[in-house]
FIDREN-222147 format. One record per residue (C-alpha): residue number from 1; residue in three letters; chain; x, y, z. Coordinates in pm, 1 decimal, always signed. Each point is the difference from the previous one (the first is absolute). Example, Ala and Ser with C-alpha at 12.3 -4.5 7.8 and 13.67 -1.06 7.14 Angstrom:
2
PT, nr, rest, kette, xx, yy, zz
PT, 1, ALA, A, +1230.0, -450.0, +780.0
PT, 2, SER, A, +137.0, +344.0, -66.0
// end
This chain:
378
PT, nr, rest, kette, xx, yy, zz
PT, 1, MET, A, +13968.0, -8690.0, -9379.8
PT, 2, GLU, A, +208.7, +97.2, -368.1
PT, 3, THR, A, +119.7, +328.1, +36.7
PT, 4, LYS, A, +126.6, +197.3, -358.2
PT, 5, SER, A, +180.0, +304.8, -81.3
PT, 6, VAL, A, -99.4, +39.4, -406.5
PT, 7, VAL, A, -391.9, -62.3, -66.9
PT, 8, LYS, A, -76.9, -69.0, -338.2
PT, 9, VAL, A, -323.7, +147.9, -144.2
PT, 10, GLY, A, -125.8, -131.0, -323.8
PT, 11, SER, A, -233.7, +259.3, -216.5
PT, 12, ARG, A, -152.3, +37.1, -353.0
PT, 13, LYS, A, +201.3, +227.8, -226.5
PT, 14, SER, A, -229.2, +311.2, -49.2
PT, 15, GLN, A, +54.3, +294.9, +141.2
PT, 16, LEU, A, -307.1, +3.0, +208.5
PT, 17, ALA, A, +104.1, -355.6, +109.9
PT, 18, LEU, A, +304.3, +118.1, +116.7
PT, 19, ILE, A, -126.2, +313.0, +154.9
PT, 20, GLN, A, -190.7, -200.0, +180.6
PT, 21, THR, A, +263.1, -262.7, +152.7
PT, 22, ASN, A, +227.2, +268.3, +89.5
PT, 23, THR, A, -301.3, +189.9, +189.8
PT, 24, ILE, A, -13.1, -351.4, +216.3
PT, 25, ILE, A, +398.4, -15.4, +20.3
PT, 26, ASN, A, +46.4, +350.2, +129.6
PT, 27, GLN, A, -259.8, -45.1, +257.9
PT, 28, LEU, A, +182.2, -332.5, +135.2
PT, 29, LYS, A, +371.6, +209.4, -17.5
PT, 30, LYS, A, -165.7, +269.5, +230.3
PT, 31, LEU, A, -57.7, -269.3, +242.9
PT, 32, ASN, A, +313.3, -209.3, -59.7
PT, 33, PRO, A, +268.6, +191.5, -148.0
PT, 34, ASN, A, +288.7, -293.4, +55.1
PT, 35, LEU, A, -190.7, -201.1, -262.0
PT, 36, SER, A, +67.7, +43.0, -347.5
PT, 37, PHE, A, -216.5, -58.7, -306.8
PT, 38, GLU, A, -1.7, -158.7, -342.1
PT, 39, VAL, A, -213.7, +34.8, -274.9
PT, 40, ILE, A, -54.3, -250.1, -231.8
PT, 41, SER, A, -228.4, +86.7, -296.0
PT, 42, MET, A, -164.1, -195.3, -221.3
PT, 43, GLN, A, -289.0, -0.2, -284.6
PT, 44, THR, A, -346.2, -208.1, +66.0
PT, 45, THR, A, -159.3, -179.5, -261.2
PT, 46, GLY, A, -287.4, +332.6, +39.6
PT, 47, ASP, A, +285.2, +192.9, -135.7
PT, 48, LYS, A, +108.4, -145.1, -311.1
PT, 49, VAL, A, -332.7, -92.0, -104.5
PT, 50, LEU, A, -175.9, +331.8, -130.3
PT, 51, ASP, A, -173.9, -76.9, -320.1
PT, 52, ALA, A, -348.1, -144.8, +212.6
PT, 53, ALA, A, -188.3, +105.6, +308.4
PT, 54, LEU, A, +106.3, -116.6, +328.0
PT, 55, SER, A, -372.7, -214.6, +17.3
PT, 56, LYS, A, +128.3, -167.5, -359.4
PT, 57, ILE, A, +320.8, -126.3, +82.3
PT, 58, GLY, A, -150.7, -275.1, +282.9
PT, 59, GLU, A, +224.2, -22.9, +293.9
PT, 60, LYS, A, -58.9, +144.7, +346.2
PT, 61, ASN, A, +402.9, +98.1, +95.5
PT, 62, LEU, A, +72.3, +243.7, -298.5
PT, 63, PHE, A, +193.7, +170.1, +213.5
PT, 64, THR, A, +141.7, -225.3, +235.4
PT, 65, ARG, A, +104.9, -316.1, -101.6
PT, 66, GLU, A, +357.1, +55.6, -97.9
PT, 67, LEU, A, +58.0, +220.8, +313.8
PT, 68, GLU, A, -156.5, -305.5, +209.3
PT, 69, LEU, A, +197.8, -240.5, -175.4
PT, 70, ALA, A, +306.4, +197.1, +107.7
PT, 71, LEU, A, -135.0, -20.3, +359.5
PT, 72, GLU, A, -56.2, -387.9, -12.6
PT, 73, LYS, A, +363.3, +5.1, -122.5
PT, 74, LYS, A, +154.9, +188.6, +249.1
PT, 75, GLU, A, +140.4, +251.6, -213.2
PT, 76, VAL, A, -178.2, +294.9, +171.5
PT, 77, ASP, A, -130.2, +70.7, +334.6
PT, 78, PHE, A, -338.4, +183.7, -58.6
PT, 79, VAL, A, -178.1, +138.3, -310.8
PT, 80, VAL, A, -183.3, +290.6, -33.5
PT, 81, HIS, A, -317.4, -4.6, -135.6
PT, 82, SER, A, -305.1, +252.3, -48.6
PT, 83, LEU, A, -286.2, -241.7, +204.3
PT, 84, LYS, A, -215.9, +8.9, -297.8
PT, 85, ASP, A, +216.6, -189.4, -188.3
PT, 86, LEU, A, +67.0, -277.5, +268.4
PT, 87, PRO, A, -270.8, -287.5, -82.8
PT, 88, THR, A, -186.4, -100.9, +334.4
PT, 89, ALA, A, +154.5, -373.2, +6.5
PT, 90, LEU, A, +381.7, +44.9, +38.0
PT, 91, PRO, A, +238.7, -264.4, -114.3
PT, 92, GLU, A, +92.8, -238.4, +285.5
PT, 93, GLY, A, +218.7, +79.5, +252.1
PT, 94, LEU, A, -61.3, +416.6, -118.8
PT, 95, LEU, A, -191.2, +221.4, +232.3
PT, 96, ILE, A, -63.9, +394.8, +13.3
PT, 97, GLY, A, +250.8, +114.6, +248.2
PT, 98, CYS, A, -118.6, +377.3, +48.7
PT, 99, ILE, A, -201.5, +251.7, -167.7
PT, 100, TYR, A, +95.8, +324.1, -4.2
PT, 101, LYS, A, -246.8, +297.4, +79.2
PT, 102, ARG, A, -226.6, +38.2, -293.6
PT, 103, ASP, A, -38.3, +256.4, -203.8
PT, 104, SER, A, -306.5, +185.3, -207.3
PT, 105, PRO, A, -172.0, -363.3, -139.3
PT, 106, TYR, A, -232.3, +193.1, -205.5
PT, 107, ASP, A, +48.6, +29.8, -407.7
PT, 108, ALA, A, +49.8, +335.5, -207.9
PT, 109, VAL, A, -73.3, +134.6, -301.6
PT, 110, VAL, A, +306.2, +115.5, -208.2
PT, 111, MET, A, -104.8, +223.2, -277.1
PT, 112, HIS, A, +158.5, +4.5, -347.9
PT, 113, PRO, A, +143.7, +357.4, -29.1
PT, 114, SER, A, -270.7, +121.6, -217.5
PT, 115, ASN, A, -236.5, -44.2, +262.3
PT, 116, ALA, A, +177.0, +139.5, +275.8
PT, 117, GLY, A, -247.2, +140.3, +297.9
PT, 118, LYS, A, -234.7, -235.2, -109.2
PT, 119, LYS, A, -214.3, -308.7, +181.3
PT, 120, LEU, A, -118.5, -281.9, -146.5
PT, 121, GLU, A, -373.2, +181.7, +33.1
PT, 122, ASP, A, +170.8, +266.0, -268.3
PT, 123, LEU, A, +110.1, -290.1, -226.8
PT, 124, PRO, A, -248.4, -20.2, -362.1
PT, 125, GLU, A, -151.8, -301.8, -83.8
PT, 126, GLY, A, +204.4, -265.3, -144.8
PT, 127, SER, A, +346.9, +116.8, +197.8
PT, 128, VAL, A, +256.3, -292.4, +16.9
PT, 129, ILE, A, +80.4, -93.6, +356.1
PT, 130, GLY, A, +306.0, -182.0, +29.2
PT, 131, THR, A, -0.7, -275.8, +305.3
PT, 132, SER, A, +206.0, -305.7, +49.1
PT, 133, SER, A, -280.1, -91.7, +253.2
PT, 134, LEU, A, -328.6, -183.5, -32.4
PT, 135, ARG, A, -82.1, +100.6, +372.0
PT, 136, ARG, A, +35.4, +378.3, -147.1
PT, 137, ALA, A, -139.2, -32.7, -319.1
PT, 138, ALA, A, -331.4, -159.1, +125.7
PT, 139, GLN, A, -67.1, +211.6, +272.4
PT, 140, LEU, A, +30.7, +317.1, -203.8
PT, 141, ALA, A, -189.8, -147.7, -265.4
PT, 142, ARG, A, -296.8, -3.6, +180.8
PT, 143, LYS, A, +37.9, +384.7, +80.5
PT, 144, PHE, A, +95.7, +116.3, -328.2
PT, 145, PRO, A, -113.0, -296.0, -271.1
PT, 146, HIS, A, +50.0, +287.2, -314.2
PT, 147, PHE, A, +400.0, -44.9, +60.9
PT, 148, LYS, A, +192.2, -324.6, -124.9
PT, 149, PHE, A, +266.6, -144.1, +188.0
PT, 150, GLU, A, +268.1, -149.9, -133.6
PT, 151, ASN, A, +312.8, -170.4, +152.0
PT, 152, ILE, A, +338.1, +162.2, +51.8
PT, 153, ARG, A, +310.2, -196.8, +134.4
PT, 154, GLY, A, +372.2, +98.2, +75.7
PT, 155, ASN, A, +153.0, +162.0, +297.9
PT, 156, LEU, A, -123.5, +383.4, +109.1
PT, 157, ASN, A, +239.5, +125.6, -223.3
PT, 158, THR, A, -99.4, -176.5, -307.7
PT, 159, ARG, A, -362.1, +90.3, +71.8
PT, 160, PHE, A, +44.1, +339.8, +28.6
PT, 161, ARG, A, +192.3, -5.5, -338.4
PT, 162, LYS, A, -305.3, -149.7, -182.0
PT, 163, LEU, A, -252.7, +228.2, +177.9
PT, 164, ASP, A, +231.1, +296.6, -116.7
PT, 165, GLU, A, +95.6, -98.7, -286.8
PT, 166, ASP, A, -251.8, -290.2, -189.2
PT, 167, ASN, A, -273.7, +262.6, -20.2
PT, 168, LYS, A, -213.7, -296.7, +59.2
PT, 169, TYR, A, -75.8, +30.4, +362.1
PT, 170, SER, A, -256.8, +307.9, +134.4
PT, 171, ALA, A, +119.2, -121.7, +349.0
PT, 172, ILE, A, +182.0, -293.9, +238.7
PT, 173, ILE, A, -97.0, -145.8, +266.1
PT, 174, LEU, A, +246.3, -62.4, +276.8
PT, 175, ALA, A, +106.2, -5.3, +382.5
PT, 176, GLU, A, +54.7, +292.8, +180.4
PT, 177, ALA, A, +287.2, -141.7, +203.0
PT, 178, GLY, A, +187.8, -96.0, -286.0
PT, 179, LEU, A, -21.5, +346.2, -116.0
PT, 180, HIS, A, +107.8, +184.8, +268.8
PT, 181, ARG, A, +303.8, -249.7, +93.6
PT, 182, MET, A, +64.0, +55.7, -337.8
PT, 183, GLY, A, +25.0, +394.7, +39.4
PT, 184, TRP, A, -289.2, +47.9, -237.5
PT, 185, PRO, A, -278.6, +117.8, +200.0
PT, 186, ASP, A, -15.2, +312.2, -189.4
PT, 187, ARG, A, -176.7, -222.6, -350.6
PT, 188, ILE, A, -285.3, -144.5, +277.6
PT, 189, SER, A, -316.3, +154.1, -133.9
PT, 190, GLN, A, -255.8, -136.9, +184.6
PT, 191, VAL, A, +21.6, -279.4, +333.2
PT, 192, LEU, A, -312.8, -247.1, -45.3
PT, 193, ASP, A, -190.8, -61.5, +330.5
PT, 194, LYS, A, -152.7, -263.3, +144.0
PT, 195, ASP, A, -318.6, +44.3, -191.1
PT, 196, THR, A, +141.0, +12.6, -327.2
PT, 197, CYS, A, +278.3, -269.7, +23.2
PT, 198, MET, A, +77.6, -213.2, +276.1
PT, 199, TYR, A, +374.1, -58.9, +23.9
PT, 200, ALA, A, +170.9, -344.0, -42.9
PT, 201, VAL, A, +75.9, -212.3, +288.8
PT, 202, SER, A, +312.9, +99.6, +177.7
PT, 203, GLN, A, +89.6, +287.9, -265.7
PT, 204, GLY, A, +200.2, +235.5, +133.6
PT, 205, ALA, A, +190.4, -199.5, +229.1
PT, 206, MET, A, +340.2, -141.6, -9.3
PT, 207, ALA, A, +46.7, -343.6, +149.4
PT, 208, VAL, A, +321.0, -194.8, +42.2
PT, 209, GLU, A, +46.8, -394.0, -54.4
PT, 210, CYS, A, +248.3, -179.8, +136.8
PT, 211, ARG, A, +30.6, -358.0, +88.0
PT, 212, ASN, A, -169.0, -132.5, +329.1
PT, 213, SER, A, +327.6, -176.9, +115.3
PT, 214, ASP, A, +192.1, +310.7, +45.5
PT, 215, PRO, A, -64.2, +160.3, +335.5
PT, 216, PHE, A, +270.9, +219.4, -35.0
PT, 217, THR, A, -172.7, +178.3, -312.6
PT, 218, LEU, A, -338.9, -29.3, +187.1
PT, 219, SER, A, +142.1, +122.2, +316.3
PT, 220, LEU, A, +147.7, +331.3, -208.0
PT, 221, LEU, A, -327.1, +60.6, -197.7
PT, 222, SER, A, -214.8, -28.8, +291.0
PT, 223, GLN, A, +114.9, +379.4, +79.9
PT, 224, ILE, A, -176.6, +126.9, -304.7
PT, 225, HIS, A, -337.1, -187.2, +49.6
PT, 226, HIS, A, -288.7, +230.2, -27.1
PT, 227, PRO, A, -252.6, -94.8, +229.1
PT, 228, GLU, A, -296.5, +190.8, -154.6
PT, 229, THR, A, +95.7, -56.4, -353.2
PT, 230, VAL, A, +69.7, -381.1, +61.6
PT, 231, ILE, A, -354.3, -30.2, +173.6
PT, 232, GLN, A, -142.4, +154.8, -327.9
PT, 233, CYS, A, +204.2, -230.6, -220.0
PT, 234, VAL, A, -90.1, -333.8, +206.0
PT, 235, ALA, A, -391.0, +63.0, -73.3
PT, 236, GLU, A, +55.9, +103.2, -354.8
PT, 237, ARG, A, +232.4, -301.2, -100.3
PT, 238, ALA, A, -274.2, -230.3, +239.1
PT, 239, PHE, A, -283.3, +141.5, -248.9
PT, 240, LEU, A, +174.6, -70.8, -339.6
PT, 241, LYS, A, +204.3, -334.1, +68.5
PT, 242, LYS, A, -387.5, -135.1, +111.5
PT, 243, LEU, A, -137.6, +122.9, -361.1
PT, 244, GLU, A, +288.8, -120.3, -146.7
PT, 245, GLY, A, +22.2, +313.4, -172.5
PT, 246, GLY, A, +352.6, +162.7, -161.1
PT, 247, CYS, A, +70.3, +227.3, -317.8
PT, 248, SER, A, -196.7, -204.7, -169.7
PT, 249, VAL, A, -341.6, +76.0, +133.6
PT, 250, PRO, A, -139.5, +375.1, +95.1
PT, 251, VAL, A, -20.7, -19.5, +406.2
PT, 252, SER, A, +65.6, +295.0, +189.5
PT, 253, ALA, A, +15.7, +132.7, +333.7
PT, 254, PHE, A, -80.2, +273.2, +262.9
PT, 255, SER, A, +135.6, -58.9, +390.6
PT, 256, GLU, A, +33.1, +244.0, +314.7
PT, 257, VAL, A, +137.2, -10.6, +350.1
PT, 258, LYS, A, -178.8, +282.8, +177.8
PT, 259, ASP, A, -168.1, +2.7, +379.5
PT, 260, GLY, A, +135.8, -305.1, +43.6
PT, 261, LYS, A, -162.6, -193.9, -220.1
PT, 262, LEU, A, +92.2, -166.7, -361.5
PT, 263, SER, A, -209.2, +24.8, -285.9
PT, 264, LEU, A, +7.5, -139.6, -319.8
PT, 265, THR, A, -195.5, +37.7, -353.2
PT, 266, GLY, A, +76.1, -249.8, -289.8
PT, 267, GLY, A, -130.1, -7.7, -344.5
PT, 268, VAL, A, +0.7, -204.9, -290.9
PT, 269, PHE, A, -77.7, +93.6, -362.6
PT, 270, SER, A, -91.0, -149.6, -322.3
PT, 271, ILE, A, +261.3, +91.9, -258.5
PT, 272, ASP, A, -202.1, +228.2, -188.4
PT, 273, GLY, A, -73.8, +183.7, +294.2
PT, 274, LYS, A, -412.2, -22.1, -51.1
PT, 275, GLN, A, -40.8, -255.0, +318.8
PT, 276, GLY, A, +135.9, +42.0, +361.9
PT, 277, ARG, A, -22.6, -108.2, +370.8
PT, 278, ILE, A, +90.6, +196.2, +275.3
PT, 279, GLU, A, -19.3, -132.0, +359.9
PT, 280, TYR, A, +163.0, +135.7, +346.5
PT, 281, ALA, A, +133.6, -157.4, +350.0
PT, 282, CYS, A, +103.7, +175.2, +291.3
PT, 283, ASP, A, +140.4, -105.3, +363.2
PT, 284, SER, A, +176.1, +120.3, +294.5
PT, 285, LEU, A, +338.8, -9.7, +65.4
PT, 286, PRO, A, +164.1, -129.1, +335.6
PT, 287, GLU, A, +90.7, +269.2, +201.0
PT, 288, SER, A, +347.1, -67.4, -3.0
PT, 289, ILE, A, +100.3, -48.6, -348.5
PT, 290, GLU, A, +338.3, -89.3, +91.3
PT, 291, GLU, A, +174.5, -326.3, +158.2
PT, 292, LYS, A, +110.9, -10.0, +378.5
PT, 293, GLU, A, +168.9, -295.5, -96.4
PT, 294, LYS, A, +209.8, -79.7, -320.6
PT, 295, PRO, A, -219.8, -211.3, -224.6
PT, 296, THR, A, +81.6, -369.3, -2.7
PT, 297, VAL, A, +185.4, -165.4, -285.3
PT, 298, SER, A, -69.6, -330.2, -124.6
PT, 299, PRO, A, +264.7, -224.4, -113.8
PT, 300, ASN, A, -152.9, +56.0, -368.6
PT, 301, GLY, A, +82.0, +399.9, +56.4
PT, 302, PRO, A, -223.0, +277.0, +185.0
PT, 303, ARG, A, -385.2, +7.4, -16.4
PT, 304, GLU, A, -156.7, +154.3, -358.6
PT, 305, PHE, A, -317.3, +189.8, -89.3
PT, 306, ALA, A, -9.5, +32.2, -370.2
PT, 307, GLY, A, +378.6, -88.6, -56.4
PT, 308, ILE, A, +58.5, +299.1, +235.3
PT, 309, VAL, A, +172.0, -66.5, +371.7
PT, 310, GLY, A, -111.3, +168.6, +329.7
PT, 311, SER, A, +284.2, +168.0, +216.4
PT, 312, GLU, A, -3.2, +147.0, +337.1
PT, 313, LYS, A, -155.7, +284.2, -123.7
PT, 314, VAL, A, -320.8, -149.0, -120.0
PT, 315, SER, A, -133.9, -295.1, +192.3
PT, 316, ILE, A, -152.6, -317.9, -104.0
PT, 317, ALA, A, -318.0, +122.5, +125.0
PT, 318, THR, A, -3.6, +276.5, -222.9
PT, 319, LEU, A, +99.0, -177.5, -302.6
PT, 320, GLU, A, -268.0, -260.7, +79.8
PT, 321, VAL, A, -300.5, +321.2, -52.4
PT, 322, ALA, A, +168.7, +95.5, -280.4
PT, 323, GLN, A, +11.0, -334.7, -154.6
PT, 324, ARG, A, -371.3, -53.4, +93.9
PT, 325, VAL, A, -119.6, +314.4, -160.7
PT, 326, GLY, A, +138.1, -35.1, -331.2
PT, 327, LEU, A, -115.2, -388.8, -8.8
PT, 328, GLN, A, -334.5, +147.2, +109.2
PT, 329, VAL, A, -39.7, +242.5, -281.9
PT, 330, ALA, A, +110.5, -246.0, -239.6
PT, 331, GLU, A, -281.3, -287.7, +132.5
PT, 332, LEU, A, -249.0, +291.5, +25.4
PT, 333, LEU, A, +86.0, +31.2, -439.7
PT, 334, LEU, A, -21.5, -337.0, -46.2
PT, 335, ASN, A, -319.0, -35.1, +146.5
PT, 336, THR, A, -145.4, +241.2, -284.9
PT, 337, GLU, A, +36.2, +41.8, -375.1
PT, 338, ALA, A, +339.7, +51.5, +41.8
PT, 339, LYS, A, +138.3, -323.3, +5.1
PT, 340, GLU, A, -160.7, -36.7, -374.6
PT, 341, ILE, A, +129.2, +326.2, -89.0
PT, 342, LEU, A, +355.4, -134.5, +86.6
PT, 343, ALA, A, +26.4, -349.3, -145.1
PT, 344, ASN, A, -120.0, +216.9, -320.2
PT, 345, ALA, A, +255.5, +257.4, +10.3
PT, 346, LYS, A, +223.7, -303.4, +66.8
PT, 347, ALA, A, -79.0, -228.4, -298.1
PT, 348, GLU, A, +27.3, +347.5, -242.9
PT, 349, THR, A, +363.6, +64.0, +122.8
PT, 350, ALA, A, +69.6, -381.8, -37.1
PT, 351, ALA, A, -126.6, +24.9, -343.5
PT, 352, ALA, A, +189.4, +316.9, -35.3
PT, 353, VAL, A, +315.9, -204.6, +94.6
PT, 354, ILE, A, -61.4, -265.4, -253.4
PT, 355, ALA, A, -66.0, +191.8, -271.4
PT, 356, GLU, A, +307.2, +246.1, +95.4
PT, 357, LYS, A, +212.5, -359.2, -40.9
PT, 358, GLN, A, -119.0, -65.2, -309.9
PT, 359, ARG, A, +52.1, +333.2, -186.7
PT, 360, LYS, A, +328.9, -19.7, +147.2
PT, 361, ASP, A, +68.6, -333.4, -179.7
PT, 362, ALA, A, -149.7, +72.3, -286.9
PT, 363, GLU, A, +239.8, +328.6, -39.6
PT, 364, LYS, A, +292.9, -222.3, +90.5
PT, 365, MET, A, -74.7, -233.8, -237.6
PT, 366, LYS, A, -74.4, +286.2, -278.0
PT, 367, ASN, A, +351.8, +113.1, +77.8
PT, 368, GLU, A, +173.6, -345.4, -32.0
PT, 369, ALA, A, -152.5, -56.8, -323.7
PT, 370, GLU, A, +130.5, +324.8, -110.6
PT, 371, LYS, A, +327.3, -45.9, +68.8
PT, 372, PRO, A, +236.1, +25.2, -246.4
PT, 373, GLN, A, +125.9, -421.1, -69.5
PT, 374, ALA, A, +332.4, -57.0, +120.0
PT, 375, ASN, A, +67.7, -175.4, -327.0
PT, 376, GLY, A, -152.2, +224.1, -220.4
PT, 377, ILE, A, +111.0, +147.4, -333.9
PT, 378, SER, A, +229.2, +357.1, +82.3
// end
């Protein structure tokens, strides 16, 4: 097996992305003090396109593709993602080599300074709540139909500036994990429980993507593969993959490993939040969740579950249970009105993508028409 003395790591350029990347690197350094790590940062499409809602851009790998291209070209050895940003179908030859221990998966409310100390239920009718997530807007619209939910894009620093300075938003909704990683827990006014807003699939977890043909990196990453997080995220991603969902449809989840069992609750909602369906499944995990022997690796690389590789820390039998639970919840939903809700949501977002493209094309044509002619009179 090839060995390396310097490991090249791909990351987005945002402050939060670099914090997450360095968290992974620091853990690996502790376990492998002989290795050096070099961070190669880059912008993704999602970082560049900030004038449209995520659901209107029409791509599933907005925050990952440029990083994955660097992996495919062997310019980097692994890349660090927020797992919720990583599509359930990965490019051929790539997989999730490890998932780090999950932080809080819940959503948090950050109030405008004038609303400090308040909760959502304290805000007046007509309050504008900023969120870039259809999932959050759909679920919160069910609880707070008297609010207006409007898109807000940009990295966390940008969204905080828009909240504090524009005086447009009464509050914004963000992932609690990101706020803690940025060192801003004091801005959290409220953490939303699962009855108010179930979280995104794999929210709060950091994933490390690598090549399936790189045993050195796979072995390195297996050291920080977190068993309970892996079990939950396999179930959640299998659920989402079966539904063929993503940021373009309001799909949510809540999973738990407790008393030797894995449970998963999954929800599908209409974009306006007026319709929704929630289903639940639970199954017992094997008595020992660890592999007694190293998992067999095929010529095509190690076995994957919703893109996630197994390891000595999590048995194949355990991952099979997790995947089965995720698929069961998805199938339960697809046998109800959720199938139609999902289809309508996909059609609505597809139409929004076309409308957004037409808007941008018209704007481009207008700008071209207004440009001074090169040979015009000076």
